[in-house]
C-alpha positions in Angstrom: -9.6 18.1 49.8 -7.8 20.3 47.3 -6.9 17.3 45.1 -10.6 16.3 44.9 -11.6 19.8 43.8 -8.8 19.8 41.2 -10.1 16.7 39.4 -13.1 18.4 37.6 -10.9 21.2 36.5 -8.3 18.8 35.1 -11.0 16.8 33.3 -12.5 20.0 31.9 -9.0 21.2 30.8 -8.4 18.1 28.7 -11.9 17.5 27.5 -11.3 19.9 24.5 -8.3 17.9 23.3 -9.1 15.8 20.2 -9.1 12.0 20.8 -6.7 10.0 18.7 -8.6 8.3 15.8 -9.2 4.7 17.0 -7.4 2.4 14.7 -5.1 4.9 13.1 -1.7 3.5 12.4 1.7 5.2 12.0 4.1 3.8 9.6 7.7 5.1 9.6 9.1 6.8 6.5 12.5 6.1 4.8 15.3 8.6 5.0 13.9 10.2 1.8 10.3 10.3 3.1 8.8 7.4 1.2 6.4 5.1 3.2 5.7 1.5 2.2 2.9 -0.7 3.6 1.0 -3.8 2.6 -2.4 -5.2 3.3 -2.2 -8.1 5.8 -3.0 -10.5 3.0 0.2 -9.6 1.1 -1.9 -9.1 -2.1 -1.8 -5.3 -2.0 1.2 -3.0 -1.5 1.5 0.8 -1.4 4.2 3.4 -1.6 3.7 7.0 -0.6 6.2 9.4 -2.2 6.4 12.9 -0.8 6.2 16.2 -2.8 9.4 16.6 -4.8 10.0 12.8 -4.9 13.3 11.1 -4.0 16.8 10.9 -5.4 15.6 8.0 -7.7 12.0 8.7 -8.3 9.9 11.9 -9.1 6.1 11.6 -9.5 4.8 12.9 -12.8 3.2 16.0 -11.3 5.9 16.6 -8.6 3.9 14.7 -5.9 3.0 13.8 -3.4 1.8 10.5 -4.8 0.3 7.3 -3.5 0.9 4.2 -5.7 -0.7 0.9 -4.8 -0.5 -2.4 -6.6 -2.6 -5.6 -6.4 -1.0 -8.9 -7.3 -3.9 -11.4 -7.7 -5.9 -12.3 -9.7 -4.1 -9.9 -12.2 -1.4 -7.4 -11.5 -2.6 -3.8 -11.6 -1.3 -0.5 -10.2 -3.3 2.6 -9.2 -1.7 6.0 -8.8 -3.2 8.8 -6.9 -1.8 12.3 -7.0 -2.8 15.5 -5.3 -5.0 16.7 -8.2 -7.4 14.8 -10.4 -8.7 11.2 -10.3 -6.8 8.1 -9.6 -5.2 6.4 -12.6 -5.6 2.6 -13.2 -2.7 0.9 -15.0 -3.8 -2.6 -16.0 -0.5 -3.7 -17.3 2.2 -1.9 -15.3 5.1 -4.0 -16.6 7.3 -3.9 -13.5 5.9 -6.1 -10.8 7.7 -5.4 -7.6 4.8 -5.4 -5.2 4.5 -6.5 -1.7 8.0 -6.9 -0.2 8.4 -7.5 3.5 7.3 -4.1 4.9 4.9 -2.8 7.5 1.3 -4.2 7.4 -1.7 -1.8 7.6 -3.8 -4.0 9.9 -7.4 -4.7 9.1 -9.6 -2.1 10.7 -6.8 0.5 10.8 -6.3 3.7 8.8 -3.1 5.5 7.6 -2.8 9.1 6.6 0.0 11.2 5.1 -0.2 14.4 3.2 -3.5 14.6 1.3 -4.0 10.8 1.4 -5.9 8.4 3.8 -6.2 4.7 3.4 -8.5 2.3 5.3 -7.7 -1.4 5.5 -10.5 -4.0 5.9 -11.0 -7.6 5.2 -12.9 -6.5 2.1 -10.0 -4.6 0.6 -8.1 -1.3 0.7 -9.8 2.1 0.2 -7.7 5.2 -0.3 -8.8 8.7 -0.9 -7.2 12.1 -1.4 -8.3 15.4 0.1 -9.7 16.3 -3.3 -12.3 13.5 -3.0 -10.7 11.2 -5.6 -9.5 7.8 -4.7 -9.7 4.0 -5.3 -10.7 0.6 -3.9 -8.5 -2.4 -4.4 -9.4 -6.0 -3.5 -8.8 -9.5 -5.0 -12.4 -9.3 -6.3 -12.4 -5.8 -7.9 -10.7 -2.5 -8.6 -12.5 0.8 -8.7 -11.1 4.3 -9.2 -12.7 7.7 -9.0 
């Protein structure tokens, strides 16, 4: 009888806990804190660099930074920092996108620092906590 009486109390106790965001995906970081992921299509790849950068790369403003590249139909890179709008680079020169790294599954989201990305069959949408962000797909690129 005591066990039956305890069930409502236990349910009430855990009811205030936030539910995990359905479809959120955790992607492990490298030893220096960078996180790499691709869209399932393999056409878009992203690298998150933490504040302060790494031993081989420091973002222009000190970071954190999210840099995503699209391969087809033309190679472009979009950089998003903690302040200001995203920057579109139409001819980035170096084209090292989309190695064999974790895939951000369609329908899933990823978050780290001030950035959140949502993967869908339509493309990849990433935003910063400052409201700026970008959309990448084979069909188009938009930055704000």
